[in-house]
N, C-alpha and C positions, 0 to 999 in steps of 0.2 A: 195246681193242687199239691204237688209234691213239695214245691217251694214253701207253700203255706204251712204244711206239716213240719218241714224242717225249721221254719222260723218259730213255730209254736214250741217245738222241742227245745231249741236253744234259749228261748225266753223262759221256759219252765226250768231249764237247767241252771239258768243264771240265779235262780232263787237260792242256790247253794251258797252264794256269796254271804247270805245271812249268817252262816256258820263262821265264816272268816271274820265278819264284823264283830260277832260275839266273842271271838277268840282274842280280840284286842284287850278285853277286860281281864283276861287270864293273868297276864304278867302283873297287872296292878294289884291283884289279890294274892299273888304268890309271894307272900312275905311273912316272916315270923313276928312282925311288930305287934300283932294283936294277941300274941301268945298262941300256944299250940298244944295239942294232946298227941300221944302216941297210942295207936290202936293195935299194937302187936298182939297176936294170939299164940297159943301153943302150936297150932298148925303151921303158922308162919316160920317158927323155928325149925320145923321139919322140912320145909321147902328148900331145896338146894339153891345155891347162887350160881347162875349159868350166864356169864357175860355174852356168850354167843347168841342168846335170845334177844339181844338188842337189835338184831337185824329184822326179825319179824315184828318187833315192837315199832320200829320205824316204818315198816310196811303198812302200818295202820292208815297212813295218809292216802296212798293210792288205793288201798282196799276199800275204805269207806266211800271215797268219792267215786271210785269205779263202780261199786255196787249201786250207789245212788243214781249214777248215769244210766246204768242198765235198767233200774226200776223206772226211771223217767221214760224210757223208751218202751218198756214192756207193760207197765200198768201205772198210768199217770196218777190215778186217784190214790193208790197206795203210796206212791212217791210223795205226794202232797201230805198224806197222813204222817208218814215217818219223818219227813223234814220238819213239819210242825211239832211233832213229838220231840225231836232232837233239840229244837230251839227252846221249847218249854222246859225240858229237862236241864239244859245248860243254865237257864236262869235260876232254876231251883238249886243246882250245884253251886252257883255263885253266891246265892244267899247262905247256903251252908258254909261255904269257904269263909265268908265274911264273919259269920257268927260262931262257927265252930271249926277253927283251923286245926288241921292235923298234919303230922309229919311222919316220914318213914326213915329210920336210921339206915344209912348206906354203908355197905361193907367196903373194905379197901379192895381196889381193883389190882389184881396181879396178872402177869402174863403180857405177851406182846402180840397176840393174834388180832385179827381184824375185829372180832367181837369185842375184845377188851378195848381196842382203840375207839370203836364206835360208841361203846358205853361210856368211856371217859369223856368223849365229846358231848354225849347226851347229858351226863351229869353236870357238865360245865354250863350247859345252856338252860337247864330246867332245874330250878331250886326244889328241894324235897318237901314242898308244901302243896296245897290244893290237892289233897290226896283222897279224901272221902266226900262223895263217891268218885270213882275213877271215870273220867270222861273217855279215856281210851276204851275201857270195858263197856261203858254206856253206849257209845256210838257203834261199837262192834256188835253188841247184842241187838241194838235196835234195827240195824240194816239186815242182820240175819233174821230177826223176827218178822220183818216186813216181807222178805223174800219167801220165807216159809209159809206166809199167809196167802200167797198168790197161787191159786190152783193151776194156772196155765204155765207156770214155770216148771221146766223139766226137773225130774228128781235129781239127776246128776249135778245140775247147777245148784240146787238147794244143798246137796252134800258138800260141794266145793265151798260155798259161802259159809256153811256151818263150820267146816274144818278151819277155814281162814279166821273166822271170828273166835273160835275156841283157842287157836294158836296164839292170837294176839292177846286175849285175856290171860292165858297162861304166862305169856312173856312178861306181862306187867308184874307178876309175882316172882318169876324166876330171875329177873334183874333187880329185884328189890326196889322197884319204883312204886309199888303199891303192896298193901297187905290184903288178906282174904276178905276182911270186912269192906274194903274199898270196892272190890269186885262184886261182892254179894249186894252191897248197897246200890251199886249202879244197875245191876240186873233187875232188882226189885223195883227201883224207880222207873227204869225204862219200860218194864212190863206194865206197871200201873198206868203210866201216862199214855202209852200206845193203846192199851185196852180202852181207856176212857175216850181218846180221840176217835178210835175206830167205832166204838159204840155210839157216840154222838153223831158221827157221819152216817152210819147206817140208819139211825133213828130219823135223821133229817131226810134221807132219801125215801124212807117209807112214808113219811108224812107228805112229801111232795107227790109220791105215787098215789096215795089215797085221795088227795085233793084233786088230782087229775082224773081219777076214776069217778069221783063224785060229780065232777063237772060234766062228764059224758052221760052219767045216769040222769 
């Protein structure tokens, strides 16, 4: 029985590969060839440039996949809901990138600390396009939203996940990888899709439950 549970867990966990497959299209769309807009706002001009925040920015990878793995073990149904939401949202992001490309002006990196070095490497690997909505902010918000929706998860875990997601979203702004509209757009998109997926799932379960009850009666 334990081996069957373990096998089921790893099979469910393997569904995260869908995000990696979707990521293959990111570089194809990350180009200025279709033209681009700049969505800077007065708020963005007030946000400081902090190269050291490149470290939590890169922490997005273990954070998102770590939280998904935890959800897969803790609440499989919520795991499926948030993973489906993430894939749908990424497709929507790609459609936006293709039809409405945006860019974020990058400041000159000064200093020789580890944060500046990491940010210099990051800038060299990721061109300043595919900005609105921010997938970094999107995935961070969605895994946080999913964890907060599970009643059986302890409060301190929810606080840790919320703090991690908030730090990552802030890092996208502080290293000038994204602007405030990118983060807000991601949060709104994620909330809408997750709410729809959750609502449809609950509706389906209620219908199944009612049919089962009618069969008994």
